[in-house]
Biotite code that builds the C-alpha atoms (Angstrom):
import biotite.structure as struc

atoms = struc.array([
    struc.Atom([104.976, 106.879, 104.739], chain_id="A", res_id=1, res_name="UNK", atom_name="CA", element="C"),
    struc.Atom([106.684, 103.625, 105.337], chain_id="A", res_id=2, res_name="UNK", atom_name="CA", element="C"),
    struc.Atom([105.599, 100.420, 103.915], chain_id="A", res_id=3, res_name="UNK", atom_name="CA", element="C"),
    struc.Atom([104.959, 99.076, 107.417], chain_id="A", res_id=4, res_name="UNK", atom_name="CA", element="C"),
    struc.Atom([102.751, 102.035, 108.384], chain_id="A", res_id=5, res_name="UNK", atom_name="CA", element="C"),
    struc.Atom([100.871, 101.770, 105.106], chain_id="A", res_id=6, res_name="UNK", atom_name="CA", element="C"),
    struc.Atom([100.171, 98.074, 105.603], chain_id="A", res_id=7, res_name="UNK", atom_name="CA", element="C"),
    struc.Atom([98.938, 98.615, 109.210], chain_id="A", res_id=8, res_name="UNK", atom_name="CA", element="C"),
    struc.Atom([96.705, 101.503, 108.290], chain_id="A", res_id=9, res_name="UNK", atom_name="CA", element="C"),
    struc.Atom([95.284, 99.443, 105.393], chain_id="A", res_id=10, res_name="UNK", atom_name="CA", element="C"),
    struc.Atom([94.562, 96.600, 107.835], chain_id="A", res_id=11, res_name="UNK", atom_name="CA", element="C"),
    struc.Atom([92.896, 98.792, 110.169], chain_id="A", res_id=12, res_name="UNK", atom_name="CA", element="C"),
    struc.Atom([90.782, 100.515, 107.494], chain_id="A", res_id=13, res_name="UNK", atom_name="CA", element="C"),
    struc.Atom([89.648, 96.965, 106.325], chain_id="A", res_id=14, res_name="UNK", atom_name="CA", element="C"),
    struc.Atom([88.562, 95.971, 109.856], chain_id="A", res_id=15, res_name="UNK", atom_name="CA", element="C"),
    struc.Atom([86.727, 99.305, 110.271], chain_id="A", res_id=16, res_name="UNK", atom_name="CA", element="C"),
    struc.Atom([84.929, 98.598, 107.102], chain_id="A", res_id=17, res_name="UNK", atom_name="CA", element="C"),
    struc.Atom([84.091, 95.103, 108.343], chain_id="A", res_id=18, res_name="UNK", atom_name="CA", element="C"),
    struc.Atom([82.628, 96.611, 111.566], chain_id="A", res_id=19, res_name="UNK", atom_name="CA", element="C"),
    struc.Atom([80.392, 99.049, 109.583], chain_id="A", res_id=20, res_name="UNK", atom_name="CA", element="C"),
    struc.Atom([79.538, 96.336, 107.042], chain_id="A", res_id=21, res_name="UNK", atom_name="CA", element="C"),
    struc.Atom([78.297, 94.140, 109.730], chain_id="A", res_id=22, res_name="UNK", atom_name="CA", element="C"),
    struc.Atom([75.780, 96.837, 110.737], chain_id="A", res_id=23, res_name="UNK", atom_name="CA", element="C"),
    struc.Atom([74.623, 97.463, 107.303], chain_id="A", res_id=24, res_name="UNK", atom_name="CA", element="C"),
    struc.Atom([70.855, 96.871, 106.815], chain_id="A", res_id=25, res_name="UNK", atom_name="CA", element="C"),
    struc.Atom([70.008, 96.308, 110.557], chain_id="A", res_id=26, res_name="UNK", atom_name="CA", element="C"),
    struc.Atom([67.003, 98.110, 111.818], chain_id="A", res_id=27, res_name="UNK", atom_name="CA", element="C"),
    struc.Atom([67.290, 100.350, 114.991], chain_id="A", res_id=28, res_name="UNK", atom_name="CA", element="C"),
    struc.Atom([65.663, 97.513, 117.001], chain_id="A", res_id=29, res_name="UNK", atom_name="CA", element="C"),
    struc.Atom([68.081, 94.972, 115.700], chain_id="A", res_id=30, res_name="UNK", atom_name="CA", element="C"),
    struc.Atom([71.063, 97.221, 116.495], chain_id="A", res_id=31, res_name="UNK", atom_name="CA", element="C"),
    struc.Atom([69.877, 97.555, 120.041], chain_id="A", res_id=32, res_name="UNK", atom_name="CA", element="C"),
    struc.Atom([68.914, 94.003, 120.675], chain_id="A", res_id=33, res_name="UNK", atom_name="CA", element="C"),
    struc.Atom([71.378, 92.019, 122.788], chain_id="A", res_id=34, res_name="UNK", atom_name="CA", element="C"),
    struc.Atom([71.776, 88.468, 121.356], chain_id="A", res_id=35, res_name="UNK", atom_name="CA", element="C"),
    struc.Atom([74.762, 87.154, 122.998], chain_id="A", res_id=36, res_name="UNK", atom_name="CA", element="C"),
    struc.Atom([75.105, 86.003, 126.725], chain_id="A", res_id=37, res_name="UNK", atom_name="CA", element="C"),
    struc.Atom([77.262, 89.023, 127.478], chain_id="A", res_id=38, res_name="UNK", atom_name="CA", element="C"),
    struc.Atom([74.268, 91.254, 126.994], chain_id="A", res_id=39, res_name="UNK", atom_name="CA", element="C"),
    struc.Atom([75.852, 93.753, 124.775], chain_id="A", res_id=40, res_name="UNK", atom_name="CA", element="C"),
    struc.Atom([74.188, 94.856, 121.455], chain_id="A", res_id=41, res_name="UNK", atom_name="CA", element="C"),
    struc.Atom([75.678, 95.768, 118.090], chain_id="A", res_id=42, res_name="UNK", atom_name="CA", element="C"),
    struc.Atom([75.007, 99.258, 118.938], chain_id="A", res_id=43, res_name="UNK", atom_name="CA", element="C"),
    struc.Atom([76.839, 99.082, 122.371], chain_id="A", res_id=44, res_name="UNK", atom_name="CA", element="C"),
    struc.Atom([79.760, 97.272, 120.869], chain_id="A", res_id=45, res_name="UNK", atom_name="CA", element="C"),
    struc.Atom([80.432, 99.909, 118.168], chain_id="A", res_id=46, res_name="UNK", atom_name="CA", element="C"),
    struc.Atom([80.012, 102.715, 120.735], chain_id="A", res_id=47, res_name="UNK", atom_name="CA", element="C"),
    struc.Atom([82.685, 100.991, 122.650], chain_id="A", res_id=48, res_name="UNK", atom_name="CA", element="C"),
    struc.Atom([84.898, 100.797, 119.546], chain_id="A", res_id=49, res_name="UNK", atom_name="CA", element="C"),
    struc.Atom([84.273, 104.482, 118.969], chain_id="A", res_id=50, res_name="UNK", atom_name="CA", element="C"),
    struc.Atom([84.859, 105.748, 122.476], chain_id="A", res_id=51, res_name="UNK", atom_name="CA", element="C"),
    struc.Atom([87.026, 103.242, 124.355], chain_id="A", res_id=52, res_name="UNK", atom_name="CA", element="C"),
    struc.Atom([89.196, 102.143, 121.389], chain_id="A", res_id=53, res_name="UNK", atom_name="CA", element="C"),
    struc.Atom([89.496, 105.016, 118.632], chain_id="A", res_id=54, res_name="UNK", atom_name="CA", element="C"),
    struc.Atom([89.008, 107.974, 120.859], chain_id="A", res_id=55, res_name="UNK", atom_name="CA", element="C"),
    struc.Atom([90.892, 106.662, 123.831], chain_id="A", res_id=56, res_name="UNK", atom_name="CA", element="C"),
    struc.Atom([93.985, 105.141, 122.163], chain_id="A", res_id=57, res_name="UNK", atom_name="CA", element="C"),
    struc.Atom([94.555, 107.701, 119.502], chain_id="A", res_id=58, res_name="UNK", atom_name="CA", element="C"),
    struc.Atom([93.307, 110.971, 120.655], chain_id="A", res_id=59, res_name="UNK", atom_name="CA", element="C"),
    struc.Atom([93.700, 110.636, 124.430], chain_id="A", res_id=60, res_name="UNK", atom_name="CA", element="C"),
    struc.Atom([96.694, 108.395, 124.882], chain_id="A", res_id=61, res_name="UNK", atom_name="CA", element="C"),
    struc.Atom([98.745, 109.142, 121.798], chain_id="A", res_id=62, res_name="UNK", atom_name="CA", element="C"),
    struc.Atom([98.319, 112.945, 121.621], chain_id="A", res_id=63, res_name="UNK", atom_name="CA", element="C"),
    struc.Atom([96.843, 113.786, 124.977], chain_id="A", res_id=64, res_name="UNK", atom_name="CA", element="C"),
    struc.Atom([93.810, 115.893, 123.595], chain_id="A", res_id=65, res_name="UNK", atom_name="CA", element="C"),
    struc.Atom([92.196, 117.487, 126.621], chain_id="A", res_id=66, res_name="UNK", atom_name="CA", element="C"),
    struc.Atom([88.767, 117.187, 125.088], chain_id="A", res_id=67, res_name="UNK", atom_name="CA", element="C"),
    struc.Atom([89.236, 113.617, 124.415], chain_id="A", res_id=68, res_name="UNK", atom_name="CA", element="C"),
    struc.Atom([90.139, 112.872, 128.049], chain_id="A", res_id=69, res_name="UNK", atom_name="CA", element="C"),
    struc.Atom([87.294, 115.105, 129.270], chain_id="A", res_id=70, res_name="UNK", atom_name="CA", element="C"),
    struc.Atom([84.757, 113.330, 127.025], chain_id="A", res_id=71, res_name="UNK", atom_name="CA", element="C"),
    struc.Atom([85.854, 110.016, 128.610], chain_id="A", res_id=72, res_name="UNK", atom_name="CA", element="C"),
    struc.Atom([85.205, 111.051, 132.306], chain_id="A", res_id=73, res_name="UNK", atom_name="CA", element="C"),
    struc.Atom([82.591, 108.937, 133.867], chain_id="A", res_id=74, res_name="UNK", atom_name="CA", element="C"),
    struc.Atom([81.540, 107.415, 130.508], chain_id="A", res_id=75, res_name="UNK", atom_name="CA", element="C"),
    struc.Atom([80.727, 103.671, 130.142], chain_id="A", res_id=76, res_name="UNK", atom_name="CA", element="C"),
    struc.Atom([81.784, 102.986, 126.512], chain_id="A", res_id=77, res_name="UNK", atom_name="CA", element="C"),
    struc.Atom([79.513, 99.987, 126.442], chain_id="A", res_id=78, res_name="UNK", atom_name="CA", element="C"),
    struc.Atom([76.471, 102.269, 127.173], chain_id="A", res_id=79, res_name="UNK", atom_name="CA", element="C"),
    struc.Atom([75.491, 103.992, 124.018], chain_id="A", res_id=80, res_name="UNK", atom_name="CA", element="C"),
    struc.Atom([73.139, 107.026, 124.621], chain_id="A", res_id=81, res_name="UNK", atom_name="CA", element="C"),
    struc.Atom([69.687, 106.645, 122.863], chain_id="A", res_id=82, res_name="UNK", atom_name="CA", element="C"),
    struc.Atom([70.187, 109.940, 120.856], chain_id="A", res_id=83, res_name="UNK", atom_name="CA", element="C"),
    struc.Atom([73.610, 108.965, 119.438], chain_id="A", res_id=84, res_name="UNK", atom_name="CA", element="C"),
    struc.Atom([73.926, 107.720, 115.893], chain_id="A", res_id=85, res_name="UNK", atom_name="CA", element="C"),
    struc.Atom([76.637, 105.112, 116.816], chain_id="A", res_id=86, res_name="UNK", atom_name="CA", element="C"),
    struc.Atom([77.767, 104.297, 113.268], chain_id="A", res_id=87, res_name="UNK", atom_name="CA", element="C"),
    struc.Atom([78.247, 107.910, 112.522], chain_id="A", res_id=88, res_name="UNK", atom_name="CA", element="C"),
    struc.Atom([80.112, 108.354, 115.830], chain_id="A", res_id=89, res_name="UNK", atom_name="CA", element="C"),
    struc.Atom([82.403, 105.552, 114.852], chain_id="A", res_id=90, res_name="UNK", atom_name="CA", element="C"),
    struc.Atom([83.050, 107.055, 111.399], chain_id="A", res_id=91, res_name="UNK", atom_name="CA", element="C"),
    struc.Atom([83.796, 110.404, 113.106], chain_id="A", res_id=92, res_name="UNK", atom_name="CA", element="C"),
    struc.Atom([86.202, 108.938, 115.704], chain_id="A", res_id=93, res_name="UNK", atom_name="CA", element="C"),
    struc.Atom([87.966, 106.841, 113.028], chain_id="A", res_id=94, res_name="UNK", atom_name="CA", element="C"),
    struc.Atom([88.361, 109.986, 110.956], chain_id="A", res_id=95, res_name="UNK", atom_name="CA", element="C"),
    struc.Atom([89.838, 111.850, 113.904], chain_id="A", res_id=96, res_name="UNK", atom_name="CA", element="C"),
    struc.Atom([92.112, 108.958, 114.656], chain_id="A", res_id=97, res_name="UNK", atom_name="CA", element="C"),
    struc.Atom([93.214, 108.917, 111.041], chain_id="A", res_id=98, res_name="UNK", atom_name="CA", element="C"),
    struc.Atom([94.362, 112.445, 111.444], chain_id="A", res_id=99, res_name="UNK", atom_name="CA", element="C"),
    struc.Atom([96.466, 111.482, 114.496], chain_id="A", res_id=100, res_name="UNK", atom_name="CA", element="C"),
    struc.Atom([97.868, 108.511, 112.669], chain_id="A", res_id=101, res_name="UNK", atom_name="CA", element="C"),
    struc.Atom([98.745, 110.662, 109.675], chain_id="A", res_id=102, res_name="UNK", atom_name="CA", element="C"),
    struc.Atom([100.750, 113.045, 111.860], chain_id="A", res_id=103, res_name="UNK", atom_name="CA", element="C"),
    struc.Atom([102.480, 110.598, 114.154], chain_id="A", res_id=104, res_name="UNK", atom_name="CA", element="C"),
    struc.Atom([105.442, 108.382, 113.584], chain_id="A", res_id=105, res_name="UNK", atom_name="CA", element="C"),
    struc.Atom([105.244, 104.687, 114.366], chain_id="A", res_id=106, res_name="UNK", atom_name="CA", element="C"),
    struc.Atom([107.952, 104.945, 117.041], chain_id="A", res_id=107, res_name="UNK", atom_name="CA", element="C"),
    struc.Atom([106.395, 107.997, 118.814], chain_id="A", res_id=108, res_name="UNK", atom_name="CA", element="C"),
    struc.Atom([105.616, 107.270, 122.524], chain_id="A", res_id=109, res_name="UNK", atom_name="CA", element="C"),
    struc.Atom([102.336, 107.946, 123.990], chain_id="A", res_id=110, res_name="UNK", atom_name="CA", element="C"),
    struc.Atom([101.866, 111.542, 125.136], chain_id="A", res_id=111, res_name="UNK", atom_name="CA", element="C"),
    struc.Atom([99.893, 110.453, 128.267], chain_id="A", res_id=112, res_name="UNK", atom_name="CA", element="C"),
    struc.Atom([99.953, 107.069, 129.849], chain_id="A", res_id=113, res_name="UNK", atom_name="CA", element="C"),
    struc.Atom([96.972, 106.249, 132.269], chain_id="A", res_id=114, res_name="UNK", atom_name="CA", element="C"),
    struc.Atom([99.028, 104.117, 134.706], chain_id="A", res_id=115, res_name="UNK", atom_name="CA", element="C"),
    struc.Atom([95.959, 104.274, 137.121], chain_id="A", res_id=116, res_name="UNK", atom_name="CA", element="C"),
    struc.Atom([93.992, 102.231, 134.512], chain_id="A", res_id=117, res_name="UNK", atom_name="CA", element="C"),
    struc.Atom([96.597, 99.710, 133.642], chain_id="A", res_id=118, res_name="UNK", atom_name="CA", element="C"),
    struc.Atom([99.142, 99.148, 136.346], chain_id="A", res_id=119, res_name="UNK", atom_name="CA", element="C"),
    struc.Atom([102.166, 97.521, 134.963], chain_id="A", res_id=120, res_name="UNK", atom_name="CA", element="C"),
    struc.Atom([100.731, 97.133, 131.417], chain_id="A", res_id=121, res_name="UNK", atom_name="CA", element="C"),
    struc.Atom([102.356, 99.577, 129.025], chain_id="A", res_id=122, res_name="UNK", atom_name="CA", element="C"),
    struc.Atom([102.560, 100.141, 125.347], chain_id="A", res_id=123, res_name="UNK", atom_name="CA", element="C"),
    struc.Atom([105.653, 102.079, 124.223], chain_id="A", res_id=124, res_name="UNK", atom_name="CA", element="C"),
    struc.Atom([104.913, 103.596, 120.830], chain_id="A", res_id=125, res_name="UNK", atom_name="CA", element="C"),
    struc.Atom([102.290, 104.272, 118.185], chain_id="A", res_id=126, res_name="UNK", atom_name="CA", element="C"),
    struc.Atom([103.214, 101.006, 116.601], chain_id="A", res_id=127, res_name="UNK", atom_name="CA", element="C"),
    struc.Atom([102.158, 98.991, 119.735], chain_id="A", res_id=128, res_name="UNK", atom_name="CA", element="C"),
    struc.Atom([98.950, 101.017, 120.055], chain_id="A", res_id=129, res_name="UNK", atom_name="CA", element="C"),
    struc.Atom([98.060, 100.570, 116.386], chain_id="A", res_id=130, res_name="UNK", atom_name="CA", element="C"),
    struc.Atom([98.705, 96.784, 116.727], chain_id="A", res_id=131, res_name="UNK", atom_name="CA", element="C"),
    struc.Atom([96.495, 96.740, 119.909], chain_id="A", res_id=132, res_name="UNK", atom_name="CA", element="C"),
    struc.Atom([93.666, 98.624, 118.278], chain_id="A", res_id=133, res_name="UNK", atom_name="CA", element="C"),
    struc.Atom([93.855, 96.504, 115.015], chain_id="A", res_id=134, res_name="UNK", atom_name="CA", element="C"),
    struc.Atom([93.611, 93.394, 117.187], chain_id="A", res_id=135, res_name="UNK", atom_name="CA", element="C"),
    struc.Atom([90.646, 94.746, 119.277], chain_id="A", res_id=136, res_name="UNK", atom_name="CA", element="C"),
    struc.Atom([88.813, 95.904, 116.155], chain_id="A", res_id=137, res_name="UNK", atom_name="CA", element="C"),
    struc.Atom([89.312, 92.591, 114.518], chain_id="A", res_id=138, res_name="UNK", atom_name="CA", element="C"),
    struc.Atom([88.100, 90.611, 117.485], chain_id="A", res_id=139, res_name="UNK", atom_name="CA", element="C"),
    struc.Atom([85.090, 92.819, 117.890], chain_id="A", res_id=140, res_name="UNK", atom_name="CA", element="C"),
    struc.Atom([84.386, 92.476, 114.080], chain_id="A", res_id=141, res_name="UNK", atom_name="CA", element="C"),
    struc.Atom([84.145, 88.790, 114.776], chain_id="A", res_id=142, res_name="UNK", atom_name="CA", element="C"),
    struc.Atom([81.727, 89.379, 117.515], chain_id="A", res_id=143, res_name="UNK", atom_name="CA", element="C"),
    struc.Atom([79.609, 91.487, 115.295], chain_id="A", res_id=144, res_name="UNK", atom_name="CA", element="C"),
    struc.Atom([79.627, 88.744, 112.634], chain_id="A", res_id=145, res_name="UNK", atom_name="CA", element="C"),
    struc.Atom([78.166, 86.294, 115.308], chain_id="A", res_id=146, res_name="UNK", atom_name="CA", element="C"),
    struc.Atom([75.605, 88.845, 116.454], chain_id="A", res_id=147, res_name="UNK", atom_name="CA", element="C"),
    struc.Atom([74.526, 89.547, 112.931], chain_id="A", res_id=148, res_name="UNK", atom_name="CA", element="C"),
    struc.Atom([74.070, 86.027, 112.033], chain_id="A", res_id=149, res_name="UNK", atom_name="CA", element="C"),
    struc.Atom([71.912, 85.529, 115.122], chain_id="A", res_id=150, res_name="UNK", atom_name="CA", element="C"),
    struc.Atom([69.836, 88.655, 114.328], chain_id="A", res_id=151, res_name="UNK", atom_name="CA", element="C"),
    struc.Atom([68.946, 87.887, 110.554], chain_id="A", res_id=152, res_name="UNK", atom_name="CA", element="C"),
    struc.Atom([71.146, 85.034, 109.352], chain_id="A", res_id=153, res_name="UNK", atom_name="CA", element="C"),
    struc.Atom([73.356, 87.311, 107.256], chain_id="A", res_id=154, res_name="UNK", atom_name="CA", element="C"),
    struc.Atom([76.931, 86.166, 107.094], chain_id="A", res_id=155, res_name="UNK", atom_name="CA", element="C"),
    struc.Atom([80.005, 88.461, 106.323], chain_id="A", res_id=156, res_name="UNK", atom_name="CA", element="C"),
    struc.Atom([81.952, 86.962, 103.444], chain_id="A", res_id=157, res_name="UNK", atom_name="CA", element="C"),
    struc.Atom([85.056, 88.457, 101.899], chain_id="A", res_id=158, res_name="UNK", atom_name="CA", element="C"),
    struc.Atom([86.052, 87.142, 98.523], chain_id="A", res_id=159, res_name="UNK", atom_name="CA", element="C"),
])
């Protein structure tokens, strides 16, 4: 594996740990409580990361898995079903995405591009997808930090 890919995957893994770390110790009630004006909860945000980010970008777009596309039909990634263990779903989708990442070169183009969703916006290869996912995960990790601090005062610190 190239140094570039190794560095990108390490950065993504760190942000995924940050996301899960922000949830650590929260009760089910806290996970479900919206605390920011947007109205989303920690639970709904992590569901979004699992479905709309990990599943969509890696399994659907990059390798065109039929079951990934089918599972996205009519689904609002921001609405986590009550019976879903969202942290477990996020771990599962990250692991499935890691399998795609391990088997795909950085310069590989998407296997299927949803023009109907994005119009003129386009990513050209796994490198761009990975950078997009890394950015989105990092931004949402920051949202989770703010929500967590509002919920119980805990702050994420990295030494």
